N, C-alpha and C positions, 0 to 999 in steps of 0.2 A: 201748712206745708207738711208733707209726709217725709219722714227721715228714715232711711233704711241702713242697716249695718252690713258692712261687707263681710262675707263669709270667708274666714281665713283658712289656708291649707291646714290639714291635720298636723298636729304636733307643734304648732306655733303658739306663742304666748297668747293668752285669752284675756278678755276684759273682765271686770269685776262681775258684771251680769250681762247676759247675752243680748238684752234688748236695747242697749244704748251704744251707738257708734262711738269709737274713740277718735278724737280729733286732736292732732298736735298743731298748735297755733304758732309755734316758734321753730322754724327751720330756715336754712339758707341754701342758696345755690351760687355756683360760679359757672359760667359757660366754659366749654372746652376750648374756646378760642373766640376772638373778636377782631374786628378791623383795626388797623393802625389808628389809634385815637388822635395822634398828631395830624395825620393826613385827613382824618374826618373833620376835625375841628379847627385846624390851623393854629392851635394854641401851643404854648411852650410846655415842655416836660418839667419834671419827670412824669411819665404816664404809667398806669398799671398795664402789665402784659403777663402772659402765661408762659413759663418755661417748662416744657414737658421733661420729666425725668424718667418716665417709663410709659407703657401703654395705659396704665391705670393711675399714675401719680404725676403731680405737677407742682410747681412752685409759683405762687403769685409774686410777681416782681413789681417794685416801684422804682422805675428807672433801672439802676444797677443794684438796688438793695433788695434783699430777700425779705418778703413780708410774712408769708404763711405757706407751709406745705399742705397740700390738699390731695384728695384722691377722687376717683371717678364717681363716687356718690354725690359729688357736687353737681355733676352734669349728666350722669347716666341715669335715666329714669328707671331702667330695669334694676340696677344696683340699689337705688333708693327704695324701690318697691320691695325688694327682697328683705331689706332691713325693717321696713314697715311691717311686713308680714311676720317676721321673727318677733317683733315687739308688740304685735297685736294692735297696730294703728290702722284705722280705716281711711282717714283723710288727713292730709298734711298741707298746711299753709306754707308756701314756699316764698320766702322773702329774699331780697337782695342781700349780699354781703356788704356791710356799711362802708368798707374801704372804697367802694365805687361811687359813693354819693356825690363827691366833687362839688360840694356847696361853695368852696372857696374860689371856684373858677367863674368866668363870665357867664352871664345868663345863657348866651347862645351855646357855649361849650357844655355847660352843665345840662342843658336841655337835650343836646345831641347825644351825650353820654347816656342820659336816662333812657332815651328812646332806643338806643342800641341794646342796652342790657335788658330793658323791658321786653323787647321783641324776642331776644334770645331765650329769656326765661319762659315766655309764653310758648315758644316752640318745644322746649323740654316738657312742660306740663301738658301740652297737647298730646303727648305720647300716652298719657294716662289721665284723661280729663275727668274721669269719674273719681279720681283719688288725689290728684295733685292740684292745688288751688294757688295760682300765682298772685302775689301782691307786687305792686309796682314801686318804683322810686320816682321822685320828682325833683326838679330844680328848685328846692325849697326857698332859696334866697330871694326868688322873685315870685310873688303870689299869683300873678296872672299866668306866667309860664307854668307854674306848678299846677294850677287848675286846668290849664289846657292839656298837659300831659296826663293828668289823672283822668280827665274825660276821655281822651283818646284810648287810654289803656282799659278803662271800664267798657268802652264800646268793643274792644278787641278781646275781651274775655277775662281780664284781671278782675279780682273780686274785692280788692282793697289796696291799701297803700302802707308801706313802711317808711317812716321818717326818722332821721336822726334827732337826738334830744336837744340839739342847739345848732345854730348857724353862726359860726364864729363866736362873738361875744353876745349874740342875741339868743335869748332863751325862748321857750314856747309861748311866753306872753308878749313877744314882739308883735306889733300890729300886723305885719305882713304874714306871720305864721298864723295869727288868729284869723285873719281873712281866709287863709287856706283851710283851716279847721272848720270854719263856718261853711265853706263850700262842701267839705266832706260830709258835714251833717245834712246839708240840703240835698245832696245826691245819694245819700245813704251808703257812703263808703266807709267801712271800718278802718281804723287807723291803729297801726302797731308802732309804738315808739321804742327805738333801740338806742342805747348809748353808743357813742362813737367819738373819735377825735379827742381822746383823753389827754390832758396836759402831760408833757414829758419833762421830767426833772430827774436829777441823779437819784433822788429818794424813791422815785417810782420806777426806776430802770431795773431794779432787782426783783427777782422772785415772781415775775409777771404781775407786779403790783398794780400796773395800769388796769389789768383785768380783775384782779382780786379786790382791790380797794377803789380804783378809779371808776370802774363801771357801776358798782352799787351807789357810789356817791353821786355820779352824774345822773343816774336814774332818779334818785331821791330828789335831787335839785330840780329835775324837770317836772316831777309831781308837784313840788312846792310852787314852781312857776305857774302851773295851771290853777292852783288854789289861791295862793297869796297874790299872784299877778292878776287875779280877777277873770281869768279866761272862762272858768265855769260859770261866772256871773254874766258873761257876755254871749257865750255860744249856746245854741239850742241844746236842750237835754237830749235831743235826738242823736247827738254825737256819740258814736260808739268808739271808745278809745281804750287801748290796753298798753300797759308798760311791761317791758321785758324784765327778766331776772327777778321776779317777785316784787317788782316796784323798788328794787334796790334796798336801801336801809330805811325806807319810809315807815314801814309798819313798826319797826323797832322803836322809832323815835317820834311816833305820832303824839304821844303824851307830852313830849318836850315842846313840840310845835304848838300844841293846844295851849299849854301853859304860857308860852311866849305870846300867843295871840291875845290872851286875856291880860297878861302882865305888862306887855309893852305895846299897847294899841297904836302908839305913835309910829312904831316901826314895823310891826308885824300884823296888827289888826286891820289890814287894808282890804280884805275880802269882805263881802257882805255878811257872811256867816263864819262861825269858827271852823277850823279845818275838818273836824270830824263830821260836819254836816255834808261834806262833799264825797263821802266814801261810796255813795251809790251812783256817782257820775263816771267812774272809770273802773277798769278791771286790771288784773295783773296775771302773769303766768306763774306756773308752779315750779320753776327751775330754781329751787332752793336746797335740794340735795339731801335733806334729812328731815325726820318726822317732827322734831321740836320746832324747826323753822317753819315747816308747813303749818303746824298747829297755830303758831303765832299769826301767820298770814291769814288763816281762816278765821281765827278769833277776832282779828282786827277788821278785815275786809268783809267777812261773811263768805260762806261757801259759794254763794251765787256770783261772786266777783272774782273767783280764781279759776283759771283755765289751764289745762295741761299743755305744757310746752317742754321741748327737749333741747333746743339749740343744736339740733342735728345739722350736719354731720361732724361737728367740730369736737376736738378732744375735751374741752371743758363742758360739754353737754352731758345730758343724762342718758345712760343706756342701761337696761332697756328703757325706752321712753315711757314715762309715767310710772316708773317702779315705786317711787316714794308714795305717790297717791294710792297705788294699788295695795301697798302693804301697810299703810298707816292705820294703827289700831283705833285711833280716836274718831275716825270718820264713820258715820252711819252710811248704809248702802246708797241711800238717795243722794247724799252729799258727794259720795265718791263718784257716782254716775254723773252728777252734774259737773264736777271738775273734769272728769275724763272726756266728756263730750257734750253734755246737754247745754252748758253755758256757752260753749263755742258755737253750737248750732244757732243759738239766738244771736250771738255777736255777728256771725257771718250773714245771718238774715237772708237765707235763700241760696247761697252758693253751695250749701250742703246737698242740694238736689243732685250734685255730681255723683254721689254714691249710689244712686238708684240703679243705674244701668248695670254696674258691676254686680250688685246684689241680685238683680233679676237674672243675670246670666250664670251666676256661680252657685246658686242655691236658693232655698226659700228665704225671702227677706224677713227680718225681724223689725218691727215697726215701733216707733215712738212718736207720739203726737207732740209737735213743738209749736 
């Protein structure tokens, strides 16, 4: 596969070296509107809807409760592309915002919601198909329905799937989820795992603690479910799976998990191999915000298992996208280029052909053999 780098307008942020396209694998979208979900599904509320507050701003509502303020970068391809140009990003993977997953609803309701939001995301990304890569959502609570929606979306131009890290009390080692992951491996669909539906308690209701503590913990737990739950022992090595937010706290506490695997085999040593043996089976994004954290991640996972992500366009994301990767002094240039785009090109496995048309029409393409 030939991979070309988009030629950015003069004066915008540039990559570490000009021959490697920069790929942001962690961004989200929200449509600027959608059909009445109660009318579409027949289910009871509360349902998410969008309350416009200005021409460029809106509030995601859950029934009568405010969930999140957003702006037009969530739905406006031109606004998104302008920020990508400013940040020096060639290609952006566009995933659903997890609040719309709806895993707790009936299979029919969840499948209909997934189809609505998947089709709307595809419409936005079709405005810039050479630079915006849609990932779909699926009704993960039912493996057959999830596989059907994934197949439909792949046929319609989606390049992969984003899933939540759990379905109620079922983690990623649940047999139904494993069945879906096996299907992803068989059809070659990359999987992006994002934490969601964090427990709400008075202790986590302050300081955005659900996001600051809950999300890293949830992501860590989902990695453990894949390892200690035996998923990597069951699913083909062809599965390409990545965990958001640097894999949560997993890298920091791999040594503790490894020690427990050897010390308490009756409870922890349930995978075929010790946890460190599975580090080449998954990837993580780079959204850890400072150089020491990124260094720990690279030292633990290897530079070939870290991909640039930003969590665009939300306030807790990184702007400019990839800034910590670009400025970290410990990275050699080959590793920096791999994290900024080379690893993601292999993970996407073909969908990066989308950059070729833009590169061909905006200037002399710079090529990297992948």
